[in-house]
C-alpha positions in Angstrom: -0.2 0.0 0.0 2.7 2.5 1.1 4.3 1.9 -2.6 0.7 3.0 -4.1 0.6 5.9 -1.8 4.5 6.8 -2.9 3.7 6.6 -6.4 0.9 9.2 -6.2 2.8 11.7 -4.5 5.6 11.5 -6.8 3.0 11.5 -10.0 1.3 14.9 -8.3 4.6 16.3 -7.6 5.8 16.0 -10.7 3.1 17.5 -12.2 2.6 20.6 -9.5 -0.7 19.7 -8.9 -2.9 20.1 -5.4 -5.4 17.8 -3.9 -7.6 18.0 -1.8 -10.6 15.6 -0.1 -14.4 15.3 0.9 -14.9 11.9 2.4 -18.4 10.5 4.2 -18.7 7.1 4.6 -14.5 6.4 4.8 -14.4 9.2 7.8 -11.0 9.6 6.7 -9.4 6.7 5.8 -8.5 7.9 2.3 -6.7 11.1 4.2 -5.0 8.6 6.5 -3.4 6.9 3.6 -2.1 9.6 2.1 -0.4 10.8 5.0 1.2 7.7 5.7 3.6 8.5 3.5 6.2 11.2 4.0 5.9 14.4 1.6 2.0 14.3 1.8 2.4 18.1 2.4 4.3 18.4 -0.6 0.7 17.8 -2.5 -1.9 16.8 -0.4 -3.9 20.7 1.1 -6.0 18.4 3.3 -9.9 17.9 3.3 -12.9 17.4 5.6 -14.9 14.2 6.6 -18.6 15.5 5.8 -20.9 12.7 7.7 -23.7 15.4 8.4 -26.2 16.7 5.3 -25.6 20.2 6.8 -21.8 20.0 6.1 -22.3 18.6 2.6 -24.1 21.3 1.6 -21.7 23.8 2.7 -19.1 21.9 0.3 -21.9 22.9 -2.5 -24.4 19.7 -2.5 -27.7 21.3 -3.3 -30.8 20.4 -0.9 -32.4 19.1 -4.2 -29.6 16.6 -4.9 -29.7 15.2 -1.5 -33.3 14.7 -1.5 -33.8 13.6 -4.8 -30.4 11.0 -5.4 -30.1 10.5 -2.0 -26.8 11.2 0.3 -25.1 7.9 -1.0 -25.3 8.5 -4.8 -22.9 9.2 -7.3 -24.4 12.8 -7.6 -23.7 13.4 -4.5 -20.0 11.8 -4.7 -19.5 14.3 -7.6 -20.7 17.2 -6.1 -18.1 16.5 -3.0 -15.3 16.5 -5.4 -16.2 19.8 -7.3 -17.0 21.5 -3.6 -13.6 20.2 -2.4 -12.1 21.4 -5.5 -13.6 24.9 -5.5 -13.2 25.2 -1.6 -9.5 24.5 -1.2 -8.8 25.3 -4.6 -7.3 21.9 -5.9 -6.1 21.0 -9.0 -7.9 17.5 -8.1 -10.1 16.5 -5.5 -11.6 13.2 -4.5 -15.5 13.0 -2.8 -16.7 9.7 -1.3 -19.8 9.2 -0.3 -22.0 5.2 0.9 -22.5 3.1 3.9 -20.2 0.8 5.1 -22.2 -2.3 5.1 -24.8 -3.7 3.0 -28.5 -2.3 3.6 -31.1 -3.3 1.7 -32.9 0.2 2.6 -30.6 2.3 0.2 -31.0 2.2 -3.9 -27.0 1.7 -4.1 -25.5 -0.3 -1.3 -21.6 0.6 -1.1 -20.2 3.8 -2.3 -19.5 6.1 -4.8 -15.7 7.6 -5.3 -15.5 10.9 -7.7 -12.5 12.4 -8.7 -12.7 16.0 -10.0 -10.1 17.3 -12.4 -9.4 19.7 -15.2 -13.1 20.2 -15.7 -13.6 16.7 -15.8 -15.4 13.8 -13.0 -14.6 9.9 -13.2 -16.5 8.0 -11.0 -16.3 4.2 -9.3 -18.9 2.5 -7.8 -18.3 -0.2 -4.7 -20.4 -2.2 -4.0 -20.2 -3.5 -0.2 -20.9 -7.4 0.4 -22.9 -8.8 3.0 -20.4 -9.9 6.0 -18.0 -7.0 5.3 -16.8 -5.5 8.2 -17.4 -1.6 8.4 -13.7 -0.9 9.0 -12.9 -3.4 6.1 -15.4 -1.7 3.9 -13.8 2.0 4.7 -10.5 0.8 4.0 -11.4 -1.0 0.9 -13.3 2.2 -0.5 -10.3 4.2 0.6 -8.3 2.1 -1.4 -10.5 2.4 -4.1 -10.3 6.2 -4.3 -6.1 6.1 -4.5 -6.5 3.7 -7.4 -8.6 5.8 -9.1 -6.8 8.8 -8.3 -3.5 6.9 -9.7 -5.6 6.4 -13.4 -6.4 9.5 -13.5 -2.5 10.8 -13.4 -2.0 8.7 -15.8 -4.2 11.0 -18.1 -3.1 13.8 -17.5 0.0 14.5 -19.1 2.6 16.2 -17.5 2.6 19.9 -17.1 -0.6 20.4 -16.1 -2.8 23.5 -14.7 -0.7 25.6 -11.4 
């Protein structure tokens, strides 16, 4: 895991890019991964753990989006990523929302990860399977976000904005 985080750091630093996050379901697990490797301050601005609808709205998630699609939706993950990018003036931002355990009461059990960058957004859904413990699911979703970030940076040519 540390080698992937080191690779992430190196790619951000090489490109002169800055990263911010807005984590709900993962509760800071992605930030913990990022800061577990030396040099995080060279590219990681920080972010917020935003569990409540009120805090999500402060990042720019519209009340109608929450009501129409639900707090655990792709639309909310995208709005969180865009909101973190705008709020923290980042080049790349991650938005994560979901539930850490299977629950039949929700339309889309699992989590959504969105990466906003260069005017685009990429998303990925992670399905939490029955029997997966809460913290295990949080870690797996944080790893999914790390993978999506690495894939996104492959697409970003060197010498991008900033």
